[in-house]
N, C-alpha and C positions, 0 to 999 in steps of 0.2 A: 356463436355470437348470441348473446341474450339481448332481446329488444327492450328498450327502456320503458315503453308505455304501450298500452293497448288502444287501438283505434275504436274499440267497442267497449270501453271502460264503463260507461253509464249502463249499458245493457248487461255487462258482466256482473254488475253488483246484484242483479235480480235473476239473471238467466245465464249463469257461468258456462254451463255445458254448451248452450246454443252459441254464445259469443265466442268461446274458444274454438268450436268447430268451424264457425264462419271465418275466424281469423286464420286458422290453420289452412283452410282451403284457399284463402286469398294469398297468403305467403307462399304456399306450395305452388300455386299457379305462376306467381312471379318467378320463383326459383326455377321452375321448369323452362322458362324462357331464357335462362342464363346458360344454355348449353354451349359448349361441351363440358363446362366446369361447374355445372349447377350444384348449388348447396342442397343439403338435405334438411327439410323442415320437419320438426317433430314437436309434439305437444309435451310441455313440461310446465304446467301451471304452478306458479309460486308467487305470492305477493312480495313486493308491490309491483313487480314488472309484468311483462307480457307473458302469455302462456305458450308462445312459440319460440323455439330455439333453432337457430341455423347452425349446422355443422358442415365442415368441408365434405363435398361429395366426390364421387369417383368420376373420372373423365368418361363422358358418354360418347358413343360412336354414332348416335342418331343425329 
């Protein structure tokens, strides 16, 4: 799933690496809470969308 927009868009215009790292951490934390079927969040910056992509994850036993 490609996210449509970035919650840190204004910051990303000047500090892309910082904004993308923060967004990845935010989305990864949310994804971790979706156990046992948590999606995998990965960085994939490309305009005009968000820099984080969610892909299907493996079922977790935790």
